[in-house]
C-alpha positions in Angstrom: 0.0 0.0 0.0 2.8 2.4 1.0 4.7 1.5 -2.2 1.7 2.3 -4.4 1.3 5.7 -2.7 4.9 6.4 -3.2 4.5 5.8 -6.9 1.5 8.1 -7.0 3.5 10.7 -5.1 6.5 10.4 -7.5 4.1 10.8 -10.5 2.4 13.7 -8.9 5.7 15.5 -8.2 6.8 14.9 -11.7 3.6 16.2 -13.2 2.7 19.0 -10.8 6.0 20.4 -9.6 8.2 23.1 -11.0 9.3 20.8 -13.9 5.7 20.6 -15.0 5.3 24.3 -14.8 8.3 24.8 -17.0 7.1 22.2 -19.4 3.9 24.2 -20.1 5.0 27.7 -21.2 1.4 28.5 -22.1 -0.1 27.8 -18.7 -1.1 31.4 -18.2 -2.8 31.7 -21.6 -6.2 30.7 -20.2 -6.2 33.1 -17.3 -5.0 35.8 -19.6 -7.8 35.0 -22.0 -10.3 35.1 -19.1 -8.9 38.5 -18.0 -9.2 39.9 -21.5 -12.8 38.8 -21.9 -13.5 40.1 -18.4 -12.4 43.6 -19.5 -15.2 43.4 -22.1 -17.7 42.6 -19.3 -16.2 45.4 -17.2 -16.9 47.8 -20.0 -20.4 46.6 -20.9 -21.8 46.3 -17.3 -22.5 49.5 -15.4 -21.4 49.7 -11.8 -24.5 48.6 -9.8 -26.1 46.1 -12.1 -25.0 42.8 -10.6 -27.0 41.5 -7.7 -26.5 43.5 -4.5 -23.5 45.5 -6.0 -24.9 48.7 -4.7 -25.1 47.3 -1.1 -21.5 45.9 -1.4 -20.4 49.4 -2.5 -22.3 50.8 0.5 -20.2 48.7 2.9 -16.9 49.8 1.2 -18.1 53.4 1.3 -19.0 53.2 5.0 -15.7 51.7 6.0 -13.7 54.3 4.0 -15.7 57.2 5.3 -16.1 56.2 9.0 -13.1 53.9 9.6 -15.5 51.4 11.3 -17.5 48.4 10.2 -21.2 48.9 9.6 -23.6 47.5 12.2 -26.8 45.7 11.3 -29.9 47.7 12.0 -33.6 47.4 11.5 -33.4 50.8 9.9 -33.1 50.5 6.1 -31.8 53.9 5.4 -28.2 52.9 4.7 -26.9 51.9 1.3 -25.1 48.8 2.8 -28.4 47.3 3.9 -28.2 43.6 4.7 -24.6 43.3 3.5 -23.5 44.7 6.9 -23.9 41.1 8.0 -21.1 39.9 5.7 -17.6 39.0 6.9 -15.5 42.1 6.1 -12.3 41.0 4.3 -13.3 42.0 0.8 -14.5 45.4 1.9 -11.4 46.1 4.0 -9.2 45.3 1.0 -11.2 47.7 -1.3 -11.9 50.5 1.2 -8.4 52.1 0.7 -9.1 52.5 -3.0 -12.2 54.4 -2.2 -10.4 56.5 0.4 -7.5 57.3 -2.0 -9.8 58.9 -4.6 -12.2 61.9 -4.8 -15.6 60.3 -4.4 -17.5 63.4 -3.3 -19.8 63.1 -6.3 -21.2 59.7 -5.3 -24.6 61.0 -4.1 -25.1 62.7 -7.5 -23.6 59.8 -9.4 -25.7 57.1 -7.8 -29.4 57.7 -8.6 -31.6 54.7 -8.1 -34.2 53.9 -10.7 -37.4 53.4 -8.8 -39.2 51.7 -11.7 -36.6 49.0 -12.3 -37.7 45.4 -12.9 -35.7 43.4 -10.4 -36.0 39.7 -10.4 -38.4 39.7 -13.5 -36.3 38.4 -16.4 -39.4 37.5 -18.4 -40.3 41.3 -18.7 -38.5 43.5 -21.1 -36.8 46.8 -20.5 -36.4 48.8 -17.3 -33.3 46.7 -16.4 -31.1 49.6 -15.2 -31.0 49.6 -11.4 -29.5 53.1 -11.5 -29.4 56.0 -13.9 -26.0 56.4 -15.6 -25.3 59.7 -17.2 -22.6 58.2 -19.4 -22.8 54.4 -19.7 -20.9 54.0 -22.9 -18.1 55.0 -23.1 -17.8 54.6 -19.3 -17.4 57.6 -17.1 -13.9 57.4 -15.5 -14.1 60.3 -13.1 -14.7 60.7 -9.3 -16.7 57.9 -7.7 -17.1 56.1 -11.0 -13.3 55.9 -11.4 -13.0 54.5 -7.9 -15.5 51.8 -8.7 -13.8 50.9 -11.9 -10.5 50.4 -10.1 -12.3 48.3 -7.4 -13.9 46.2 -10.1 -10.6 45.8 -12.0 -9.0 44.5 -8.8 -11.9 42.2 -8.4 -11.4 40.9 -11.9 -7.7 40.3 -10.9 -8.9 38.2 -8.0 -11.1 36.2 -10.3 -8.2 35.7 -12.6 -6.2 34.1 -9.7 -9.2 31.8 -9.2 -9.0 30.7 -12.9 -5.3 30.1 -12.6 -5.9 28.0 -9.5 -8.6 26.1 -11.3 -6.3 25.3 -14.1 -3.6 24.1 -11.8 -6.1 22.1 -9.8 -7.3 20.3 -13.0 -3.7 19.5 -13.9 -3.2 18.1 -10.4 -6.4 16.0 -10.6 -5.5 14.5 -14.0 -1.7 15.0 -14.6 -0.3 14.9 -18.1 -3.6 15.9 -19.8 -3.4 19.6 -20.7 -6.5 19.4 -22.8 -8.4 18.2 -19.8 -7.1 21.1 -17.7 -8.2 23.6 -20.4 -11.7 22.0 -20.6 -12.2 21.9 -16.8 -11.1 25.6 -16.5 -13.0 26.8 -19.5 -16.3 25.5 -18.0 -15.9 28.2 -15.4 -13.7 30.8 -17.1 -16.0 31.2 -20.1 -19.2 30.9 -18.2 -20.9 34.3 -18.9 -22.3 34.5 -15.4 -18.9 33.9 -13.8 -17.5 36.6 -15.9 -20.4 38.9 -15.1 -19.9 38.5 -11.4 -16.1 38.7 -11.6 -16.3 42.3 -12.7 -18.9 43.3 -10.1 -18.3 44.7 -6.6 -18.9 41.5 -4.7 -17.3 39.4 -2.0 -18.4 36.3 -3.9 -15.2 36.8 -6.0 -12.8 36.9 -3.1 -14.3 33.8 -1.4 -14.1 31.9 -4.7 -10.4 32.9 -5.0 -9.4 31.6 -1.6 -11.6 28.5 -2.1 -10.0 27.7 -5.5 -6.4 28.1 -4.1 -7.4 26.0 -1.1 -8.8 23.2 -3.3 -5.6 23.3 -5.4 -3.4 22.8 -2.3 -5.8 20.1 -1.0 -5.5 18.2 -4.3 -1.7 18.5 -4.1 -1.9 17.1 -0.6 -3.9 14.2 -1.8 -1.4 13.5 -4.6 1.9 14.3 -2.8 1.1 13.6 0.8 1.3 15.9 3.9 3.7 18.8 3.8 3.9 21.2 6.7 4.3 24.4 4.8 1.5 23.5 2.5 -0.8 22.6 5.4 -0.2 25.9 7.1 -1.0 27.8 3.9 -4.0 25.7 3.4 -5.2 26.6 6.9 -4.7 30.3 6.2 -6.6 30.0 3.0 -9.5 28.4 4.8 -9.5 31.2 7.4 -9.3 33.9 4.7 -12.2 32.3 2.8 -14.3 32.3 5.9 -13.4 36.0 6.6 -14.6 36.7 3.0 -17.9 35.0 3.2 -19.4 32.4 5.6 -19.6 29.8 2.8 -15.8 29.6 3.1 -16.3 27.6 6.2 -17.4 24.6 4.1 -13.7 24.1 3.2 -12.6 23.0 6.7 -14.6 19.8 7.1 -13.9 18.6 3.6 -10.1 19.3 3.9 -10.2 17.4 7.2 -11.9 14.5 5.6 -9.3 14.4 2.9 -6.6 14.5 5.6 -8.2 11.5 7.3 -8.2 9.5 4.1 -4.6 10.4 3.6 -3.8 9.3 7.1 -5.4 6.0 6.5 -3.5 5.6 3.2 0.0 6.7 4.5 -0.1 6.4 8.3 1.5 9.8 8.5 0.1 10.9 11.9 2.4 13.9 12.2 1.3 15.3 8.9 -2.3 14.7 9.7 -2.0 16.5 13.1 -0.3 19.5 11.5 -3.0 19.7 8.8 -5.8 19.5 11.3 -4.1 22.0 13.5 -3.6 24.4 10.6 -7.2 24.3 9.4 -8.4 24.8 13.0 -6.0 27.3 14.5 -5.4 29.5 11.4 -9.1 30.1 10.7 -9.6 30.7 14.5 -6.9 33.3 14.7 -8.0 35.0 11.5 -11.7 35.1 12.2 -12.2 35.0 15.9 -12.4 38.8 16.3 -15.2 38.9 13.7 -17.2 36.2 15.4 -16.7 37.7 18.9 -17.8 41.1 17.5 -21.0 39.4 16.2 -21.5 37.8 19.6 -21.1 41.1 21.4 -23.4 43.0 19.0 -26.1 40.5 18.1 -25.7 37.7 20.6 -24.8 35.2 17.9 -21.6 34.1 16.1 -22.6 34.6 12.5 -25.1 37.5 12.6 -27.3 35.7 10.1 -30.3 35.5 12.5 -30.2 39.3 13.0 -30.0 39.8 9.2 -33.1 37.6 8.7 -34.9 39.4 11.4 -34.1 42.9 10.0 -34.6 42.2 6.3 -37.1 39.4 6.3 -36.7 35.7 6.2 -39.1 33.1 4.9 -40.3 29.6 5.6 -40.7 27.4 2.5 -41.0 23.6 2.4 -38.1 21.8 0.9 -40.2 20.1 -1.9 -41.6 23.5 -2.9 -38.2 25.1 -2.9 -36.8 22.4 -5.2 -39.7 22.5 -7.5 -40.1 26.3 -7.8 -36.5 27.6 -7.6 -34.2 24.9 -9.0 -34.7 26.2 -12.5 -33.8 29.8 -11.5 -30.7 28.4 -9.7 -29.6 26.5 -12.8 -30.2 29.4 -15.2 -28.5 31.9 -13.0 -25.4 29.8 -12.7 -24.9 29.9 -16.5 -26.1 33.4 -17.3 -28.8 35.6 -15.8 -27.5 39.2 -15.9 -28.5 42.3 -14.1 -30.4 42.0 -10.8 -31.7 38.6 -11.8 -33.3 40.2 -14.7 -31.7 39.6 -18.1 -31.9 36.3 -19.8 -29.6 35.0 -22.5 -31.1 32.9 -25.2 -33.2 29.8 -24.3 -30.9 27.6 -26.5 -27.9 28.6 -24.3 -29.6 27.2 -21.2 -30.7 24.0 -23.0 -27.1 23.5 -24.2 -25.8 24.0 -20.7 -28.4 21.6 -19.3 -27.3 19.0 -21.9 -23.7 19.6 -21.1 -24.3 19.1 -17.4 -26.3 16.0 -18.0 -23.6 14.7 -20.3 -20.9 15.4 -17.8 -22.8 13.7 -15.0 -23.5 10.6 -17.0 -19.9 10.6 -18.2 -18.7 10.9 -14.6 -20.5 7.6 -13.8 -18.6 6.1 -16.7 -15.3 7.6 -15.5 -15.9 6.1 -12.0 -16.6 2.7 -13.5 -13.4 2.9 -15.6 -11.3 3.9 -12.6 -13.0 1.9 -10.0 -9.6 0.4 -9.0 -7.7 3.7 -9.1 -7.9 4.7 -5.4 -6.1 8.0 -6.0 -8.5 9.1 -8.7 -11.4 8.0 -6.6 -10.1 10.0 -3.6 -9.9 13.1 -5.8 -13.4 12.7 -7.2 -14.6 12.0 -3.6 -13.0 15.1 -2.3 -14.5 17.3 -5.0 -17.9 15.6 -4.8 -18.0 16.1 -1.0 -17.1 19.7 -1.3 -19.8 20.3 -3.9 -22.3 18.3 -1.9 -21.6 20.2 1.3 -21.9 23.5 -0.6 -25.2 22.4 -2.1 -26.6 21.4 1.2 -25.5 24.7 2.8 -27.1 26.7 -0.1 -30.4 24.8 0.3 -30.3 25.3 4.1 -29.9 29.0 3.5 -32.5 29.2 0.8 -35.0 27.7 3.1 -34.6 30.7 5.3 -34.3 33.5 2.8 -34.4 34.1 -1.0 -31.0 32.7 -2.0 -31.5 30.4 -5.0 -29.0 32.2 -7.2 -26.2 30.5 -9.2 -23.4 32.9 -8.1 -23.6 31.4 -4.6 -22.2 28.2 -6.2 -19.1 29.9 -7.6 -17.0 29.0 -4.6 -17.6 25.4 -5.6 -17.2 26.0 -9.3 -13.7 24.3 -9.2 -15.4 21.1 -8.2 -18.2 21.5 -10.8 -15.7 22.2 -13.6 -13.3 19.3 -12.8 -16.1 16.7 -12.3 -18.0 17.7 -15.5 -14.7 17.6 -17.4 -13.9 14.2 -16.1 -17.3 13.0 -17.3 -16.9 14.7 -20.7 -13.5 13.2 -21.2 -14.7 9.7 -20.3 -17.2 10.0 -23.2 -14.4 11.1 -25.5 -16.0 14.4 -26.4 -13.3 16.6 -27.9 -12.5 19.5 -25.6 -12.4 22.0 -28.5 -16.0 21.2 -29.3 -17.0 22.7 -25.9 -14.3 25.2 -25.2 -14.4 27.2 -28.5 -18.2 27.7 -28.5 -18.2 28.7 -24.9 -15.4 31.2 -25.5 -17.2 32.7 -28.5 -20.5 32.9 -26.7 -18.8 34.6 -23.7 -17.5 37.3 -26.0 -20.8 37.7 -27.8 -23.0 37.9 -24.7 -22.2 41.5 -23.6 -23.1 42.8 -27.1 -26.2 40.7 -27.4 -27.7 40.9 -23.9 -26.0 43.4 -21.7 -25.2 46.6 -23.6 -28.6 47.0 -25.2 -30.3 47.1 -21.8 -28.3 50.0 -20.5 -27.4 52.2 -23.5 -29.2 55.5 -23.8 -31.7 56.1 -26.6 -29.9 57.7 -29.5 -30.8 61.2 -30.6 -31.8 61.6 -34.2 -31.5 64.6 -36.5 -34.9 64.1 -38.1 -37.9 61.7 -38.2 -37.6 58.7 -40.5 -40.0 58.5 -43.3 -41.8 55.6 -41.6 -42.8 57.7 -38.6 -46.2 59.3 -38.2 -45.7 63.0 -37.4 -47.6 64.5 -34.4 -47.6 67.7 -32.4 -49.2 66.5 -29.2 -47.5 67.9 -26.1 -47.4 67.1 -22.3 -46.0 70.1 -20.5 -42.6 70.7 -22.1 -42.4 67.3 -23.8 -43.5 67.0 -27.4 -44.2 63.8 -29.2 -43.0 64.7 -32.7 -43.6 61.3 -34.2 -44.2 57.6 -33.6 -43.9 54.2 -35.3 -46.5 51.7 -34.4 -47.4 48.3 -35.9 -50.2 48.1 -38.4 -53.6 47.2 -37.0 -53.7 43.4 -36.4 -55.1 40.6 -34.3 -53.1 40.3 -31.0 -53.2 37.3 -28.6 -51.9 36.6 -25.1 -48.1 36.5 -25.1 -47.7 38.7 -28.2 -45.2 41.6 -28.1 -46.2 45.0 -29.5 -43.3 47.2 -30.7 -43.5 50.9 -30.4 -41.1 53.7 -31.2 -41.7 57.2 -29.9 -39.8 60.3 -30.9 -39.6 62.9 -28.1 -38.4 66.5 -28.3 -38.2 68.5 -25.0 -38.8 72.2 -25.3 -36.5 73.0 -22.4 -34.4 71.4 -19.6 -36.3 70.4 -16.5 -35.4 69.5 -12.9 -38.7 67.6 -12.6 -38.6 63.8 -12.8 -41.4 62.7 -15.1 -42.4 59.1 -15.9 -44.1 57.8 -19.1 -46.8 55.2 -19.3 -47.9 53.1 -22.3 -51.1 51.1 -21.8 -52.9 48.7 -24.0 -56.5 49.4 -23.3 -59.6 47.7 -24.6 -62.9 49.3 -25.8 -64.0 49.8 -22.2 -60.9 51.6 -21.2 -59.5 48.8 -19.1 -55.8 48.1 -19.3 -54.6 44.8 -20.5 -50.9 45.6 -20.2 -48.9 48.6 -19.0 -45.4 49.9 -19.1 -44.4 52.5 -16.5 -40.9 53.8 -17.3 -38.6 56.7 -17.5 -37.4 57.5 -21.1 -35.0 55.1 -22.7 -36.9 52.3 -21.0 -35.4 53.4 -17.7 -32.0 54.6 -18.8 -32.4 58.4 -19.4 -34.5 60.4 -16.9 -36.1 63.6 -18.1 -33.8 65.6 -15.9 -31.0 64.7 -18.2 -32.7 65.6 -21.5 -31.4 68.4 -23.6 -33.8 70.9 -25.3 -34.4 70.8 -29.0 -33.0 67.3 -29.3 -35.1 64.5 -30.8 -34.8 61.2 -28.8 -35.7 57.9 -30.3 -37.4 55.8 -27.6 -38.1 52.1 -28.3 -40.5 49.9 -26.3 -42.0 46.5 -26.6 -45.3 46.0 -24.7 -45.8 42.4 -23.7 -49.4 41.1 -23.5 -49.7 38.9 -20.4 -50.5 35.2 -21.0 -53.4 35.5 -18.6 -55.0 38.4 -20.4 -58.7 37.7 -21.2 -61.3 39.0 -23.5 -62.1 40.0 -27.1 -61.9 43.7 -27.8 -60.7 46.4 -30.1 -57.5 47.8 -28.5 -55.4 50.9 -28.7 -52.2 52.2 -27.1 -52.8 54.9 -24.6 -49.7 57.1 -24.0 -49.2 59.7 -21.3 -46.9 61.3 -18.7 -47.1 62.0 -15.0 -44.7 63.6 -12.4 -42.9 61.0 -10.5 -43.8 59.8 -7.9 -47.5 59.8 -7.6 -48.4 63.0 -9.6 -51.6 63.3 -11.5 -51.5 62.6 -15.2 -50.3 65.6 -17.3 -53.0 66.6 -19.6 -51.9 66.6 -23.3 -52.4 69.7 -25.4 -52.3 70.5 -29.1 -49.7 72.6 -30.8 -52.0 75.6 -30.3 -52.1 75.0 -26.6 -55.7 73.9 -26.5 -56.5 70.8 -24.4 -56.5 67.5 -26.2 -58.1 64.2 -25.3 -56.2 61.2 -24.3 -53.6 60.3 -26.9 -54.3 56.8 -28.3 -53.1 54.8 -31.2 -55.4 52.1 -32.6 -53.6 48.9 -33.2 -56.4 46.4 -34.0 -58.0 43.9 -31.7 -57.0 41.6 -28.9 -58.5 38.1 -29.0 -58.1 35.4 -26.5 -59.8 32.4 -28.1 -60.4 31.0 -24.6 -62.4 34.0 -23.8 -65.1 33.4 -26.4 -68.4 34.5 -24.9 -71.6 32.4 -25.0 -74.9 32.8 -23.3 -76.1 30.3 -20.7 -78.3 27.4 -21.3 -81.5 29.3 -20.6 -80.9 31.5 -23.8 -83.2 31.0 -26.7 -81.6 29.4 -29.7 -81.3 31.4 -32.9 -80.1 30.4 -36.4 -80.4 33.3 -38.7 -77.3 34.1 -40.8 -76.5 37.7 -41.8 -74.5 38.5 -44.9 -73.8 34.7 -45.2 -71.1 35.3 -42.5 -72.6 36.1 -39.1 -75.0 33.7 -37.4 -77.2 34.4 -34.4 -76.7 31.4 -32.2 -78.8 32.5 -29.2 -80.4 35.4 -27.5 -81.8 36.4 -24.1 -84.0 39.2 -22.8 -83.8 40.2 -19.1 -84.7 43.0 -16.6 -87.3 44.4 -19.0 -84.8 46.3 -21.1 -81.6 44.3 -21.7 -81.1 42.2 -24.8 -78.1 39.9 -25.2 -77.2 38.4 -28.5 -74.7 35.6 -29.1 -73.0 35.7 -32.5 -70.8 33.2 -34.4 -68.6 34.0 -37.4 -69.2 31.4 -40.1 -66.7 32.8 -42.6 -64.3 35.8 -42.9 -65.9 39.2 -43.3 -64.6 42.7 -43.2 -66.1 46.2 -43.0 -67.2 48.9 -40.6 -70.0 46.7 -39.3 -72.5 47.4 -36.5 -75.5 45.6 -35.0 -78.8 47.5 -34.9 -81.5 46.7 -32.4 -84.8 48.6 -32.5 -88.0 48.4 -30.6 -91.1 49.3 -32.6 -94.4 50.2 -31.1 -96.2 47.9 -33.5 -95.1 45.1 -35.7 -93.3 46.2 -38.9 -95.5 46.3 -42.0 -93.9 46.9 -45.3 -94.7 50.3 -46.8 -96.4 51.3 -43.6 -95.2 54.0 -41.2 -93.6 52.8 -37.9 -92.7 54.3 -34.6 -89.5 53.5 -32.8 -89.8 53.2 -29.0 -86.2 52.6 -28.3 -83.0 51.8 -30.1 -79.6 50.4 -28.9 -77.1 49.8 -31.7 -73.7 48.2 -30.8 -70.4 47.6 -32.5 -69.0 44.1 -32.0 -66.4 43.9 -29.3 -63.7 43.4 -32.0 -63.7 44.3 -35.6 -64.8 41.2 -37.5 -61.9 41.2 -39.9 -59.7 40.3 -36.8 -61.9 37.3 -35.9 -61.7 33.8 -37.3 -64.6 31.6 -38.5 -66.1 29.7 -35.6 -65.3 32.3 -33.0 -68.2 33.6 -30.9 -68.9 36.9 -29.1 -71.9 38.5 -27.2 -73.3 41.9 -27.7 -75.4 43.5 -24.9 -78.0 46.0 -25.9 -79.5 48.2 -23.1 -82.8 49.9 -24.2 -84.1 53.0 -22.6 -87.9 53.0 -23.3 -89.8 56.2 -22.4 -91.3 56.3 -18.9 -94.7 54.6 -18.7 -94.0 52.5 -21.8 -94.3 49.2 -20.1 -95.8 46.8 -22.6 -94.9 44.1 -25.1 -93.1 45.3 -28.2 -91.5 43.8 -31.2 -87.7 43.9 -31.5 -85.8 43.9 -34.8 -82.1 43.2 -35.1 -79.7 43.2 -38.0 -76.3 44.2 -39.2 -75.2 47.2 -41.4 -72.0 48.5 -42.9 -71.8 52.1 -41.5 -69.4 53.3 -44.1 -71.6 52.0 -47.0 -75.0 52.7 -45.2 -76.0 49.2 -46.3 -77.5 46.3 -44.3 -76.2 42.8 -44.5 -78.6 40.4 -46.2 -80.9 38.1 -44.2 -84.0 36.5 -45.6 -86.4 38.8 -43.8 -88.1 42.1 -44.7 -85.7 45.0 -44.7 -82.9 42.6 -43.9 -83.9 42.6 -40.2 -84.8 39.7 -38.0 -88.0 40.0 -35.9 -87.8 38.6 -32.4 -91.0 37.6 -30.5 -92.8 40.3 -28.7 -91.0 41.1 -25.5 -92.3 42.5 -22.2 -90.6 45.9 -21.7 -90.5 48.0 -18.6 -88.6 51.3 -18.1 -85.4 50.8 -16.1 -85.5 52.1 -12.5 
């Protein structure tokens, strides 16, 4: 047994020592490629757009300005908010950068967007958590410059993580450089890892220390105990814990690896040194922090206080796994912004397929190496680390909303190596995975990030496709718009709209825009509330006499019901909570609500029919519209159920008249009441077989209670012509009905 371990050790020294480093002159190429792509993400992502970045900045700012650590409080008036509960190492490292620069403009620089869609990636637009006066090219002055330096240093820390991942993969499977590239690329070219790596976040620092610690732990498994390595490993565990509490997961897994090594080698001294190092070093490095928590909050970690101040939750485990696993999986591979910007659906499907492929391949790998105890120990160490991290994440997610993929990044070294082992076992070429991931990681900022934060472009003149207008809300003129042609719209459809605004003068008043899809009754089916530029350019930054092109896409909810003609209603209001600004014409005269007809909304599941007590019909008007049923109620309300039998178009209306006496051809008649109606949606937007109901409310004169004849039919208003039906005057007579004047 000892002889076999010596052979493993000799092989490991040969493949993971200095000679191996010299044998691979391109070992830093992958970290360099990661850093270079990271610069692209640094450029494309504004400062506060990663999850909780603003709060992490708040902690750094507090330490730099007060010289103290923030204290958790039930008062939510500090920018650091819940991040005051975090271990402080990352913030202590970055605070000197903030202190060294002129950041006096921060309050003017950081302006929160109160209409941002946070945690709603299915919705479009309004992704910008803050307003950025100059997103592209980036503003590199004052507080913005300080943040770029902090983010650049954070990217450097992430690059160290990638280098450690590469060396860990080489240690796990020596002599296979292609495997090391694959294992590292699964993390380095993961768009979400890149996105977080350029944010202000302690997730990056804990990942750095965790990756370095895993590398040393794998070296220990391969080469045996080594006192200096054990001490450094203990320090890394302590530094990881001082960066984020998830760093504590390293200690038990490293101890377990040490116990296995003790059993394999019998090296009790080495084991004792390792256990002492991973116990004493973290204790020395972190004890002051935990004692502070104990003194302030009466608990070691401060997490219970955080949950009390910022809201915890209680969710059953099955519900958590069913409802939030998909979000966790997606946000590991790429969900930008504040949990708000999807990549393409195909990307997630490919990553799911890759994960499944790697898992199945790992089973094959284990079967192939079932007698290789060294390889099994490495897989076991990584699997235990990942499993403990997963259990810890689930435990935390049961108490607060935490099902986000970035929380798995400290364990990404295990994810990458285990997936790569499985992929290699199935003999999938590494280039087939690495090259597409590399290309996609470069394309993602241009395709998904930059379009969400860039300002709307000014234009010199309206395009020929725009409809010119002169309607004005205060000092904001809508000089033109581009809307889709009138059409049939259904649940889930997206309605594009481009507006061209020209402010008459600069303003200090923050004004918000609303765009509503309203039906014929004026009820809203979908609404966008936004600042211009879909949340990127507030009115306080507008320049007078400049035309701004403002693009929107209004999403019709899947749950929208009804059949109705629809139009877009556009308006403005002072934010927050001001009354709608009344539009005026160019002359200054008041105008009605500004609307743009766009056709009809039809949910086929909302087809209206009368109940079983209705009287059956059967007459067909214009060989296209059949009366299926009708019902008379309350002495003055007539309901008619119609069905389209074939396509028909025109400006069609239903007439319904009450005659004092039955109609006689060529004889005079007296109309008691009339209640004409338009169909809920223009018929050219309906399909054969679809039904709808019209409701006719008559208002007979007082004292006119009696039975009267009712006649109904259809006519084309533009042609002043009735649709044909085989009855006199192309109108259908209903039986005499008992009328009474409404109360």
